[in-house]
LUMMI-745696 format. One line per field, with one value per residue (C-alpha): residue number from 1; x, y, z. Coordinates in steps of 0.25 Angstrom, whole numbers, plus 5000, padded with zeros to 4 digits. Layout:
BEGIN
pos <- (NUM:...) .
c1 <- (X:...) .
c2 <- (Y:...) .
c3 <- (Z:...) .
//
This chain:
BEGIN
pos <- (1:2:3:4:5:6:7:8:9:10:11:12:13:14:15:16:17:18:19:20:21:22:23:24:25:26:27:28:29:30:31:32:33:34:35:36:37:38:39:40:41:42:43:44:45:46:47:48:49:50:51:52:53:54:55:56:57:58:59:60:61:62:63:64:65:66:67:68:69:70:71:72:73:74:75:76:77:78:79:80:81:82:83:84:85:86:87:88:89:90:91:92:93:94:95:96:97:98:99:100:101:102:103:104:105:106:107:108:109:110:111:112:113:114:115:116:117:118:119:120:121:122:123:124:125:126:127:128:129:130:131:132:133:134:135:136:137:138:139:140:141:142:143:144:145:146:147:148:149:150:151:152:153:154:155:156:157:158:159:160:161:162:163:164:165:166:167:168:169:170:171:172:173:174:175:176:177:178:179:180:181:182:183:184:185:186:187:188:189:190:191:192:193:194:195:196:197:198:199:200:201:202:203:204:205:206:207:208:209:210:211:212:213:214:215:216:217:218:219:220:221:222:223:224:225:226:227:228:229:230:231:232:233:234:235:236:237:238:239:240:241:242:243:244:245:246:247:248:249:250:251:252:253:254:255:256:257:258:259:260:261:262:263:264:265:266:267:268:269:270:271:272:273:274:275:276:277:278:279:280:281:282:283:284:285:286:287:288:289:290:291:292:293:294:295:296:297:298:299:300:301:302:303:304:305:306:307:308:309:310:311:312:313:314:315:316:317:318:319:320:321:322:323:324:325:326:327:328:329:330:331:332:333:334:335:336:337:338:339:340:341:342:343:344:345:346:347:348:349:350:351:352:353:354:355:356:357:358:359:360:361:362:363:364:365:366:367:368:369:370:371:372:373:374:375:376:377:378:379:380:381:382:383:384:385:386:387:388:389:390:391:392:393:394:395:396:397:398:399:400:401:402:403:404:405:406:407:408:409:410:411:412:413:414:415:416:417:418:419:420:421:422:423:424:425:426:427:428:429:430:431:432:433:434:435:436:437:438:439:440:441:442:443:444:445:446:447:448:449:450:451:452:453:454:455:456:457:458:459:460:461:462:463:464:465:466:467:468:469:470:471:472:473:474:475:476:477:478:479:480:481:482:483:484:485:486:487:488:489:490:491:492:493:494:495:496:497:498:499:500:501:502:503:504:505:506:507:508:509:510:511:512:513:514:515:516:517:518:519:520:521:522:523:524:525:526:527:528:529:530:531:532:533:534:535:536:537:538:539:540:541:542:543:544:545:546:547:548:549:550:551:552:553:554:555:556:557:558:559:560:561:562:563:564:565:566:567:568:569:570:571:572:573:574:575:576:577:578:579:580:581:582:583:584:585:586:587:588:589:590:591:592:593:594:595:596:597:598:599:600:601:602:603:604:605:606:607:608:609:610:611:612:613:614:615:616:617:618:619:620:621:622:623:624:625:626:627:628:629:630:631:632:633:634:635:636:637:638:639:640:641:642:643:644:645:646:647:648:649:650:651:652:653:654:655:656:657:658:659:660:661:662:663:664:665:666:667:668:669:670:671:672:673:674:675:676:677:678:679:680:681:682:683:684:685:686:687:688:689:690:691:692:693:694:695:696:697:698:699:700:701:702:703:704:705:706:707:708:709:710:711:712:713:714:715:716:717:718:719:720:721:722:723:724:725:726:727:728:729:730:731:732:733:734:735:736:737:738:739:740:741:742:743:744:745:746:747:748:749:750:751:752:753:754:755:756:757:758:759:760:761:762:763:764:765:766:767:768:769:770:771:772:773:774:775:776:777:778:779:780:781:782:783:784:785:786:787:788:789:790:791:792:793:794:795:796:797:798:799:800:801:802:803:804:805:806:807:808:809:810:811:812:813:814:815:816:817:818:819:820:821:822:823:824:825:826:827:828:829:830:831:832:833:834:835:836:837:838:839:840:841:842:843:844:845:846:847:848:849:850:851:852:853:854:855:856:857:858:859:860:861:862:863:864:865:866:867:868:869:870:871:872:873:874:875:876:877:878:879:880:881:882:883:884:885:886:887:888:889:890:891:892:893:894:895:896:897:898:899:900:901:902:903:904:905:906:907:908:909:910:911:912:913:914:915:916:917:918:919:920:921:922:923:924:925:926:927:928:929:930:931:932:933:934:935:936:937:938:939:940:941:942:943:944:945:946:947:948:949:950:951) .
c1 <- (4858:4871:4875:4884:4881:4890:4898:4899:4909:4910:4918:4920:4923:4935:4935:4948:4950:4955:4971:4970:4967:4960:4972:4979:4967:4965:4980:4977:4966:4972:4967:4952:4953:4957:4947:4936:4941:4936:4922:4924:4925:4935:4939:4939:4946:4944:4952:4946:4945:4951:4966:4969:4973:4985:4990:4988:4991:4978:4963:4950:4936:4932:4937:4929:4926:4915:4903:4908:4914:4920:4920:4912:4899:4905:4916:4918:4904:4902:4915:4911:4897:4902:4912:4901:4891:4901:4905:4890:4893:4904:4903:4908:4900:4904:4897:4904:4912:4924:4928:4940:4940:4935:4932:4923:4915:4913:4908:4898:4893:4892:4883:4874:4872:4870:4859:4852:4852:4856:4852:4859:4872:4882:4872:4875:4883:4884:4893:4902:4914:4919:4933:4935:4922:4917:4904:4905:4894:4888:4894:4886:4877:4878:4864:4858:4866:4866:4856:4845:4842:4850:4842:4844:4850:4862:4856:4845:4856:4858:4857:4855:4866:4862:4874:4882:4893:4906:4913:4927:4935:4948:4948:4961:4957:4961:4957:4942:4939:4930:4919:4918:4918:4907:4898:4896:4889:4876:4873:4874:4864:4871:4885:4896:4909:4923:4933:4948:4959:4966:4966:4962:4964:4957:4961:4965:4968:4962:4950:4946:4947:4939:4928:4928:4927:4916:4908:4908:4905:4893:4888:4888:4880:4870:4856:4849:4840:4852:4862:4862:4863:4875:4882:4881:4886:4898:4901:4900:4909:4919:4918:4919:4930:4941:4932:4940:4929:4921:4924:4915:4912:4912:4916:4927:4933:4947:4959:4968:4981:4989:4979:4979:4994:4994:4984:4991:5004:4998:4992:5004:5012:5003:5003:5018:5018:5007:5007:4999:4989:4985:4974:4970:4955:4954:4966:4962:4974:4987:4995:4991:4990:4977:4968:4953:4949:4946:4958:4954:4962:4962:4974:4974:4979:4988:4989:5003:5008:5007:4994:4979:4972:4958:4955:4952:4960:4957:4959:4955:4950:4955:4949:4955:4946:4950:4957:4965:4976:4976:4962:4955:4958:4957:4944:4946:4937:4941:4939:4939:4930:4932:4920:4917:4924:4936:4937:4927:4920:4928:4941:4937:4933:4947:4954:4947:4949:4964:4964:4958:4967:4979:4974:4971:4985:4990:4980:4984:4993:4991:4987:4984:4997:4996:4982:4988:4998:4988:4979:4990:4994:4980:4981:4996:4996:4984:4976:4964:4962:4960:4948:4940:4929:4929:4919:4923:4922:4930:4941:4942:4942:4953:4961:4960:4964:4976:4980:4980:4988:4998:5001:5002:5015:5021:5016:5014:5024:5025:5033:5047:5046:5059:5058:5064:5054:5043:5047:5054:5044:5046:5061:5074:5077:5088:5095:5092:5106:5105:5092:5098:5110:5101:5092:5105:5108:5094:5097:5110:5102:5092:5102:5107:5093:5090:5102:5097:5082:5080:5086:5080:5066:5068:5074:5063:5053:5060:5060:5045:5044:5037:5041:5030:5037:5026:5031:5025:5024:5021:5034:5034:5024:5021:5025:5020:5033:5030:5039:5035:5039:5043:5048:5046:5034:5036:5049:5043:5036:5024:5031:5040:5028:5021:5034:5035:5020:5017:5007:5002:4992:4992:4989:4974:4973:4977:4967:4972:4987:4991:4988:4999:5003:5000:5012:5014:5026:5021:5020:5010:5005:5004:4994:4991:5001:5002:5003:5006:5013:5027:5037:5050:5062:5065:5079:5091:5092:5078:5072:5077:5079:5090:5099:5096:5109:5108:5107:5120:5127:5123:5121:5108:5108:5104:5089:5080:5070:5058:5057:5044:5039:5025:5028:5037:5052:5059:5069:5080:5073:5070:5058:5048:5041:5028:5029:5020:5024:5019:5020:5018:5015:5027:5033:5037:5046:5038:5028:5029:5024:5012:5018:5014:5006:5012:5012:5002:5014:5023:5012:5011:5024:5022:5019:5031:5043:5053:5053:5058:5061:5059:5069:5069:5083:5083:5082:5072:5061:5060:5057:5042:5043:5041:5049:5059:5067:5081:5089:5095:5108:5100:5102:5091:5084:5088:5074:5075:5077:5090:5086:5095:5087:5074:5080:5082:5069:5061:5068:5066:5051:5050:5058:5050:5037:5041:5048:5035:5027:5036:5035:5021:5022:5036:5031:5024:5036:5046:5037:5035:5049:5055:5042:5033:5044:5044:5029:5030:5037:5026:5018:5027:5025:5037:5038:5041:5054:5060:5056:5063:5075:5076:5074:5085:5094:5092:5094:5107:5112:5110:5117:5129:5130:5125:5127:5111:5107:5093:5089:5075:5072:5076:5068:5067:5082:5079:5080:5074:5086:5085:5071:5075:5086:5076:5066:5076:5081:5067:5063:5077:5072:5057:5059:5072:5072:5076:5078:5071:5081:5070:5071:5085:5084:5084:5097:5098:5096:5110:5118:5107:5106:5121:5121:5110:5115:5128:5123:5114:5110:5104:5092:5086:5088:5096:5096:5093:5089:5089:5077:5067:5053:5046:5054:5051:5037:5036:5041:5029:5019:5023:5023:5009:5003:5009:5004:4990:4990:4990:5002:5003:5013:5022:5024:5031:5036:5039:5051:5057:5068:5058:5054:5063:5060:5057:5071:5073:5060:5062:5076:5072:5060:5069:5080:5068:5064:5078:5078:5068:5068:5057:5058:5054:5048:5045:5034:5034:5026:5039:5054:5056:5047:5047:5033:5022:5013:4999:4992:5001:4996:4985:4995:5004:4992:4982:4991:4989:5005:5006:5011:5000:5000:5007:5018:5020:5022:5031:5039:5040:5044:5055:5061:5054:5046:5031:5026:5025:5010:5008:5002:5007:4997:4985:4990:4986:4991:4989:4989:5002:5016:5019:5031:5036:5042:5034:5031:5030:5038:5044:5045:5035:5030:5038:5032:5038:5039:5043:5057:5056:5044:5044:5040:5026:5024:5026:5017:5006:5008:5006:4993:4988:4991:4983:4995:4995:4986:4986:4997:5012:5019:5032:5039:5051:5060:5073:5082:5084:5079:5084:5090:5089:5075:5072:5060:5053:5044:5043:5036:5043:5056:5059:5061:5076:5078:5071:5065:5055:5047:5038:5027) .
c2 <- (4948:4943:4950:4948:4952:4962:4950:4942:4941:4949:4956:4971:4974:4984:4992:4999:5012:5015:5012:5002:4987:4979:4974:4988:4994:4982:4983:4997:4992:4982:4989:4989:4974:4969:4977:4972:4957:4959:4962:4949:4958:4955:4966:4961:4970:4967:4974:4982:4976:4988:4991:5006:5013:5020:5008:4994:4988:4995:4994:5002:4998:5005:5014:5026:5036:5046:5039:5026:5016:5007:4992:4996:4990:4979:4973:4980:4979:4965:4960:4967:4961:4947:4949:4953:4942:4931:4935:4932:4917:4918:4920:4934:4942:4957:4967:4980:4988:4997:5006:5016:5027:5021:5008:5017:5022:5008:5005:5016:5010:4996:5003:5010:4996:4989:5000:4998:4983:4979:4964:4962:4971:4971:4964:4964:4977:4982:4994:5002:5010:5020:5027:5039:5036:5047:5051:5048:5046:5032:5024:5023:5011:5009:5014:5005:4992:4994:5004:4999:5013:5019:5032:5034:5048:5048:5058:5049:5039:5048:5039:5027:5018:5013:5004:5010:5018:5024:5034:5037:5048:5057:5072:5072:5063:5071:5060:5058:5071:5070:5077:5066:5056:5062:5064:5049:5049:5054:5040:5034:5033:5037:5037:5037:5045:5042:5054:5053:5063:5055:5055:5044:5031:5021:5027:5016:5023:5018:5027:5024:5009:5011:5019:5008:4997:5004:5007:4993:4986:4996:4994:4979:4979:4988:4983:4990:4997:5002:5007:5021:5018:5008:5018:5029:5020:5018:5032:5034:5023:5029:5043:5037:5027:5034:5039:5037:5041:5029:5016:5006:4992:4983:4969:4973:4964:4958:4966:4958:4953:4965:4974:4966:4967:4982:4984:4975:4982:4995:4990:4984:4996:5005:4995:4996:5011:5014:5004:5012:5019:5007:4998:4986:4984:4972:4964:4949:4942:4948:4936:4934:4949:4946:4957:4957:4966:4977:4981:4991:4998:5011:5021:5030:5044:5046:5061:5066:5079:5087:5094:5093:5080:5076:5074:5059:5049:5048:5036:5032:5018:5013:5002:4996:4994:4981:4990:4999:5004:5002:5008:5013:5021:5016:5019:5028:5033:5041:5035:5044:5049:5064:5073:5083:5094:5086:5081:5088:5082:5091:5087:5072:5075:5082:5070:5059:5068:5068:5053:5052:5061:5054:5040:5046:5052:5037:5031:5017:5015:5012:5026:5025:5029:5042:5043:5042:5052:5062:5060:5063:5075:5080:5081:5084:5096:5102:5101:5096:5109:5116:5108:5108:5118:5115:5106:5094:5101:5113:5104:5096:5109:5115:5102:5101:5115:5113:5101:5107:5119:5111:5100:5111:5116:5102:5094:5105:5115:5126:5122:5126:5130:5128:5116:5124:5135:5124:5118:5131:5131:5117:5113:5120:5122:5114:5116:5106:5101:5098:5091:5082:5079:5075:5066:5058:5057:5051:5040:5037:5035:5027:5017:5015:5012:5003:4994:4992:4992:4977:4975:4989:4984:4971:4977:4987:4976:4968:4980:4980:4967:4971:4965:4955:4948:4953:4959:4971:4966:4980:4979:4965:4957:4953:4963:4966:4973:4985:4992:5006:5011:5026:5034:5046:5044:5035:5029:5015:5012:5006:4998:4993:4990:4982:4974:4970:4967:4961:4972:4972:4960:4950:4935:4936:4944:4933:4938:4952:4951:4965:4977:4985:5000:5010:5014:5026:5035:5047:5051:5046:5033:5027:5035:5026:5016:5003:4992:4977:4965:4963:4951:4954:4944:4941:4947:4937:4929:4932:4919:4905:4899:4910:4902:4888:4883:4881:4867:4869:4872:4861:4850:4841:4836:4849:4850:4856:4866:4871:4885:4892:4906:4911:4923:4916:4918:4927:4923:4922:4913:4924:4923:4934:4941:4949:4964:4976:4986:5000:5009:5023:5034:5042:5053:5067:5077:5085:5073:5076:5090:5084:5084:5073:5064:5069:5063:5052:5045:5046:5041:5029:5024:5023:5008:5004:4997:5001:5009:5006:5019:5016:5025:5028:5025:5030:5045:5048:5054:5067:5068:5067:5054:5060:5053:5063:5052:5053:5063:5060:5055:5044:5051:5055:5068:5080:5081:5068:5066:5058:5045:5049:5062:5054:5045:5058:5065:5053:5052:5067:5065:5055:5063:5076:5068:5063:5076:5084:5075:5077:5093:5092:5087:5094:5102:5091:5082:5092:5094:5079:5074:5061:5053:5062:5061:5046:5046:5054:5043:5033:5036:5030:5015:5014:5007:5015:5007:5010:5025:5026:5019:5030:5041:5035:5034:5048:5054:5045:5051:5065:5062:5056:5065:5078:5077:5080:5071:5066:5074:5068:5075:5089:5090:5105:5106:5098:5104:5099:5091:5083:5079:5075:5067:5059:5058:5053:5042:5038:5036:5029:5019:5019:5018:5011:5012:5003:5009:5003:5008:5008:5009:5004:4999:5013:5018:5029:5021:5013:5025:5030:5016:5015:5028:5025:5011:5017:5028:5019:5021:5034:5042:5031:5020:5008:4999:5000:4990:4993:4988:4990:4989:4991:4979:4971:4975:4971:4957:4956:4961:4952:4939:4943:4947:4935:4925:4932:4931:4946:4944:4933:4922:4927:4941:4946:4960:4954:4962:4953:4963:4973:4963:4959:4950:4959:4956:4971:4974:4962:4965:4979:4975:4965:4977:4985:4974:4972:4987:4983:4968:4961:4948:4936:4924:4910:4904:4888:4877:4870:4871:4857:4858:4874:4872:4883:4885:4880:4893:4901:4895:4905:4916:4909:4908:4920:4932:4944:4946:4933:4935:4935:4925:4935:4938:4923:4922:4933:4927:4914:4921:4928:4915:4915:4906:4906:4906:4893:4892:4896:4886:4889:4879:4885:4899:4900:4899:4885:4881:4873:4876:4872:4863:4851:4846:4839:4847:4860:4873:4878:4892:4898:4909:4921:4932:4946:4951:4965:4966:4964:4954:4943:4928:4932:4942:4930:4922:4933:4934:4919:4920:4931:4923:4912:4903:4901:4903:4903:4908:4908:4896:4894:4895:4889:4897:4895:4904:4895:4882:4870:4880:4880:4881:4890:4889:4903:4903:4918:4926:4939:4933:4943:4936:4936:4940:4929:4916:4905:4899:4888:4890) .
c3 <- (4944:4950:4962:4975:4989:4996:5002:4989:4979:4967:4957:4953:4938:4937:4925:4922:4915:4901:4899:4910:4911:4922:4928:4929:4936:4946:4950:4955:4963:4973:4985:4981:4975:4989:4996:4986:4989:5003:4997:4989:4976:4965:4955:4941:4931:4916:4906:4895:4881:4873:4872:4875:4862:4869:4877:4873:4887:4893:4889:4888:4889:4876:4865:4866:4854:4859:4864:4858:4867:4857:4863:4876:4871:4862:4871:4885:4890:4886:4892:4906:4905:4902:4914:4923:4919:4920:4934:4939:4937:4948:4962:4961:4950:4947:4957:4954:4944:4946:4935:4932:4922:4909:4917:4926:4914:4910:4924:4922:4909:4916:4927:4917:4910:4923:4928:4915:4916:4930:4928:4915:4915:4926:4935:4950:4949:4963:4962:4952:4956:4945:4946:4937:4930:4920:4912:4898:4886:4886:4875:4862:4862:4878:4880:4870:4875:4890:4894:4885:4880:4870:4871:4886:4890:4899:4907:4912:4917:4929:4941:4933:4939:4953:4955:4967:4961:4966:4958:4960:4954:4957:4959:4952:4940:4928:4918:4923:4930:4943:4936:4925:4936:4943:4931:4930:4944:4938:4933:4946:4958:4971:4966:4975:4974:4978:4975:4976:4975:4964:4948:4938:4945:4954:4969:4978:4990:5003:5003:4989:4991:5004:4996:4985:4995:5003:4990:4985:4998:5000:4986:4987:4999:4993:4988:4976:4986:4995:4984:4988:5003:5001:4992:5002:5012:5004:5003:5018:5021:5011:5018:5031:5029:5037:5049:5061:5072:5069:5076:5070:5077:5066:5061:5051:5041:5044:5039:5029:5034:5030:5037:5050:5050:5048:5059:5069:5066:5070:5082:5087:5084:5091:5103:5104:5102:5111:5122:5132:5122:5114:5118:5109:5108:5099:5102:5105:5110:5116:5114:5099:5095:5087:5085:5081:5070:5069:5078:5088:5099:5107:5108:5121:5118:5131:5135:5134:5141:5128:5123:5128:5131:5135:5150:5148:5140:5125:5116:5102:5097:5084:5075:5062:5050:5042:5032:5041:5038:5023:5020:5032:5044:5059:5065:5078:5089:5102:5116:5128:5140:5139:5139:5128:5137:5138:5124:5114:5102:5094:5099:5097:5083:5081:5087:5078:5066:5069:5071:5057:5050:5056:5051:5038:5037:5038:5028:5024:5036:5051:5057:5072:5076:5069:5075:5089:5086:5080:5092:5102:5094:5094:5109:5111:5102:5109:5096:5104:5111:5098:5094:5107:5103:5088:5080:5072:5058:5063:5068:5055:5047:5055:5055:5040:5038:5048:5041:5027:5032:5039:5028:5018:5025:5026:5014:5004:5005:4994:4982:4984:4998:5006:5015:5027:5026:5026:5040:5046:5057:5061:5059:5058:5043:5036:5022:5011:5012:5026:5024:5013:5022:5033:5024:5020:5035:5037:5027:5034:5047:5040:5034:5048:5053:5042:5044:5059:5057:5057:5071:5076:5072:5079:5092:5093:5092:5102:5111:5110:5118:5132:5145:5144:5132:5122:5109:5102:5088:5081:5073:5068:5060:5046:5036:5022:5016:5008:4998:4993:4979:4977:4966:4957:4947:4935:4941:4939:4953:4947:4937:4948:4957:4945:4943:4957:4960:4946:4945:4959:4956:4968:4968:4969:4956:4946:4935:4936:4936:4931:4938:4945:4947:4936:4928:4919:4915:4922:4937:4947:4940:4953:4961:4973:4978:4971:4981:4978:4982:4976:4977:4983:4984:4998:5003:5003:5015:5020:5016:5022:5008:5005:5014:5007:4999:4985:4979:4971:4984:4993:4983:4982:4996:5002:5007:4996:5000:4992:4998:4994:4993:4994:4984:4975:4971:4961:4950:4960:4970:4980:4989:4985:4996:4995:4997:4995:4985:4985:4973:4978:4967:4963:4971:4966:4972:4982:4985:5000:4997:4989:4975:4966:4975:4987:5001:4997:4989:5001:5011:5003:5006:5021:5021:5013:5020:5010:4997:4983:4975:4961:4954:4939:4937:4923:4926:4914:4923:4930:4945:4944:4935:4921:4911:4904:4896:4892:4883:4869:4876:4883:4897:4906:4903:4911:4916:4922:4938:4943:4949:4961:4963:4962:4974:4982:4981:4983:4997:4999:4997:5008:5017:5015:5017:5031:5034:5031:5040:5051:5049:5050:5064:5068:5079:5086:5083:5090:5102:5104:5100:5096:5099:5089:5079:5079:5078:5066:5058:5062:5050:5039:5042:5051:5064:5076:5079:5066:5067:5081:5075:5065:5075:5085:5072:5069:5083:5084:5071:5075:5088:5082:5070:5075:5090:5093:5104:5106:5093:5093:5106:5100:5088:5089:5084:5072:5058:5045:5041:5055:5051:5037:5043:5052:5040:5031:5041:5044:5029:5026:5036:5034:5019:5014:4999:4988:4974:4961:4950:4940:4924:4925:4911:4905:4899:4909:4921:4923:4927:4937:4943:4945:4952:4961:4966:4969:4978:4986:4997:4994:4997:5005:4995:4999:4986:4972:4961:4946:4938:4927:4934:4920:4914:4926:4926:4912:4915:4926:4916:4905:4913:4919:4907:4899:4909:4908:4893:4891:4883:4872:4874:4863:4860:4848:4854:4867:4874:4885:4887:4893:4904:4916:4928:4940:4947:4948:4955:4964:4968:4971:4980:4987:4990:4996:5005:5010:5015:5026:5025:5032:5041:5032:5040:5034:5042:5041:5047:5053:5051:5045:5032:5031:5026:5026:5037:5032:5036:5027:5014:5013:5014:5003:4993:4996:5001:4992:4991:4984:4969:4958:4947:4937:4947:4949:4934:4934:4945:4937:4924:4931:4936:4950:4958:4960:4975:4981:4983:4968:4959:4945:4938:4944:4946:4960:4974:4981:4995:4996:4990:4976:4976:4970:4983:4993:5005:4997:4998:5011:5017:5008:5016:5020:5030:5030:5044:5050:5056:5071:5069:5079:5078:5084:5073:5063:5071:5071:5056:5053:5062:5053:5041:5046:5047:5062:5074:5089:5098:5096:5103:5096:5083:5076:5068:5059:5051:5040:5033:5041:5051:5067:5072:5084:5092:5095:5108:5109:5098:5101:5094:5083:5069:5064:5049:5044:5050:5046:5058:5061:5070) .
//
């Protein structure tokens, strides 16, 4: 019987649901795919053989008529068994099955067949994971063929399957009700359950992915005699994944590069903000800023003059799991020498619970700063005295009831309630007109700060240099730029996402090029955020080749340079840079109050650098995304929302989201003043320096326009409009916005597009790009499917007019990038040849941001150029640049750095990429090809707008 050990390579068979394909389902499971790669598991997602009768583009595993599953025994099962058996000859045989909906029912049948014939059918099966599975009568003939007993009674099959199983279902699933999913549990011995709060989909939130990962890992380690024990362990791991009290001492796996960067960014920010309280425990070298993993440090809670503090100092120790912050929470434990009379066990439990809740509130993002402020609030507010004599259970119960009561006022106000009444006890009320006016003033302030923000960030970075000459690097470093997509439901965000990311399939998924975001003409198609790499043309003037003269202008005697690019070039010759694109599920008016998908959507935006508002420029849908069409005269229906109004309410949602969060803590903010107000903006992914710039700009505006000096020191005099102005200014700086004027090919769009472009800047948007994301997505889909052989070479009903190269999408992405332009650095081995550093070849051929084979085909079909390290003949990346000229391509690699980064930040980035080692000695830099060379002997030198350097 073929099998693999827990550490050996293997495959997982992914069975999609009805009205899907293997590629579509796999495209929604990128997070799990990456996690299983670390367990040496590859997900294989075949597509069912039968075309769905209602949609020829999707498939199903059988055609069902009563108990007859037409095609199951004749085609589907033989295909799966052949696929399974063929894998035994490889070094990575199948070891598990993951099924969704109809695919989960198929997985159940596979388990029954395996249990009856473990050595012949699906041998080596170690686990099964069923999402939205359901009980149904066994197919006619199945018992005879696969259970070896046509007379067997199904009631005797209870507990028949001993294979470790995890059953996942959503309590809001209206298609497969939870009771139907639970009914299938009876056939399994010791089945495990993972319940989520969503509907009919495979949940990919952090907690769910962690549960899958733990279950699979535990199941693979299990022996036949220890299945029950291993499965119980998996359940315990899932239940305790976010426990903050425990500080494990373990040999953790190394975080990946992006996670290392996020962890180091938080450590360096905490070092700069809390220089006296922060103590690094796992730092190896002061000169190199190299940390051992897992990262550990201690934070002292220094008593203030407010509140009640223990007699002896108190601190907490933090340790980072390898998957913090994207999935896991930080592990924390308290450190102090107080006896039980000075700091009771009840108070200790209460503080730990507060730390846990603060970390959970920032799930998916760095959270330790929020934990620090929550801990200080616990003592400064006097809350510690209220729990001195209470048990832990009583504390948790009271905390839960208090939290529900308080948040019901702020985030779930009664429908139609007057806003001034909601906050009447917190702020002086304002009229709607005054609030609207102050929101506009906030945008005016934001534009002023945005124009200055590059120099302001750099100046604040320089001011962090200590007297010893060392520089705090918390604000610099390598940056993975992230763009967030927002818009009302069905505006075309997921279509834009698929066009930009080539259906979100990355380079190492050559066998499964089509995936992507789910699309449908109704609200909430996107339930969890879709995240994938896209390619963005570098802004003009940001690359050294932009300054090279054309051959026609200088003659044939001019030097000829073969300038490469790791990610290729578009049809205009622009270098393409990798950017993360995040498609967040559609908003509806009142989301900040919990309508639609509520604050979940808004919280998903916090790691975005800029936003693209995908706007339905046709004006043919209502405010909630329902298509209402056009009238008999060809005009938009009276029920449709005006695109200008859509722009307005999206911004209102963002403002009210932050405003509500401020109101939740306003009493504390008033008491502690500007420092607490500044802290309250720390949970939105912005640097402290930029937040302070906004506060200073607002205070200056209030002094100049209203004669209110030092307004931030007199918060008791503020009204609702004052807070809205501050929030509007902050959001204008934190989330500068570009517009994707989608559906511009519809007849009702031109007039709306012209009006919007003439009105810019408006509602926080600075630039707009007309486009048709569906036509451009069709271009991407067509060329990927054609290259894969899905489409015939000649199509009699071909409609090329419905396909356009993704120029509009690329231009829109570039316009967003320019709103907060990173510093682009081009590391080279020397300033004579401009060749690549040898250590960067791995980055140039294996990085997950590299375009897939399908995307490269699309680039070439659009008139662009493939990446320099792509070998067209073999369809793989190679180890040396592809060039007809001797010496190869030059200036291939481009690194995006945060504004304010120093040469030392670049040096440390190159060390993490494996391109350099040792200590910084010197670098040479220049601002242009063949330009003046400058020696850099001090690593604290701040980077200019762009530079390419030799090390």
